C-alpha positions as CSV (number, residue, x, y, z in Angstrom):
1,X,-24.9,82.4,-30.4
2,X,-21.5,83.0,-31.8
3,X,-18.9,85.4,-30.8
4,X,-19.5,87.2,-34.0
5,X,-23.3,87.4,-33.1
6,X,-22.7,89.0,-29.7
7,X,-20.0,91.4,-30.9
8,X,-22.5,92.6,-33.7
9,X,-25.1,93.3,-30.9
10,X,-22.7,95.2,-28.8
11,X,-21.2,97.1,-31.8
12,X,-24.5,98.4,-32.7
13,X,-25.5,99.3,-29.1
14,X,-22.2,101.1,-28.5
15,X,-20.9,102.1,-31.8
16,X,-17.8,103.9,-30.7
17,X,-16.8,100.9,-28.6
18,X,-14.1,98.5,-29.6
19,X,-15.5,94.9,-28.9
20,X,-13.8,91.7,-28.4
21,X,-15.8,88.4,-27.5
22,X,-14.3,85.1,-27.0
23,X,-16.0,81.8,-26.1
24,X,-18.3,79.1,-27.4
25,X,-21.5,77.2,-26.6
26,X,-23.3,79.7,-24.2
27,X,-20.5,81.1,-22.2
28,X,-18.6,84.1,-23.3
29,X,-16.0,86.6,-22.3
30,X,-16.6,90.1,-23.5
31,X,-14.1,92.9,-23.5
32,X,-15.4,96.3,-24.3
33,X,-13.2,99.4,-24.8
34,X,-14.8,102.9,-24.8
35,X,-14.5,106.2,-23.4
36,X,-18.1,106.3,-22.4
37,X,-16.9,104.2,-19.4
38,X,-15.0,107.2,-17.8
39,X,-16.4,107.9,-14.5
40,X,-19.3,105.1,-14.5
41,X,-19.7,102.9,-11.6
42,X,-18.9,99.1,-12.4
43,X,-22.7,98.5,-12.2
44,X,-23.5,100.9,-14.8
45,X,-20.9,99.5,-17.2
46,X,-22.5,96.0,-16.6
47,X,-26.0,97.5,-17.5
48,X,-24.8,99.0,-20.6
49,X,-23.4,95.6,-21.9
50,X,-26.2,93.5,-20.6
51,X,-28.9,95.4,-22.1
52,X,-28.4,94.5,-25.7
53,X,-27.8,90.9,-24.6
54,X,-30.6,90.5,-22.1
55,X,-33.1,89.0,-24.5
56,X,-30.4,86.2,-25.3
57,X,-29.6,85.6,-21.9
58,X,-33.3,85.0,-20.9
59,X,-33.8,82.5,-24.0
60,X,-30.8,80.6,-22.7
61,X,-28.6,81.3,-25.9
62,X,-26.1,82.9,-23.8
63,X,-25.7,81.2,-20.2
64,X,-22.7,83.3,-18.8
65,X,-20.9,86.4,-19.7
66,X,-17.7,87.6,-18.2
67,X,-17.1,91.2,-18.7
68,X,-13.9,93.2,-19.0
69,X,-14.6,96.9,-19.3
70,X,-12.0,99.6,-20.0
71,X,-11.6,103.1,-21.2
72,X,-9.1,103.5,-24.0
73,X,-6.4,104.8,-21.4
74,X,-7.2,101.7,-19.1
75,X,-7.0,99.5,-22.2
76,X,-3.5,100.9,-23.2
77,X,-2.2,100.3,-19.7
78,X,-3.7,96.8,-19.5
79,X,-2.0,95.7,-22.6
80,X,1.3,97.3,-21.4
81,X,1.3,95.1,-18.4
82,X,-0.4,91.9,-19.5
């Protein structure tokens, strides 16, 4: 899997999201920004991201996913302070 492959899977599953993917081999960092995350518990956010990736995780094409999830406002603040 490539970062572009993962980005395409997540963009199809969460069409209103901004999706950034970094990594290589089978280890990736995924940043997803969508206001759908507002009020969601961390586990629900993870489930939303793991859903489209589960088949590839099960096959071993993806070994590790580090997730960063933000609403638009959280993302704006994160960029200001980083």
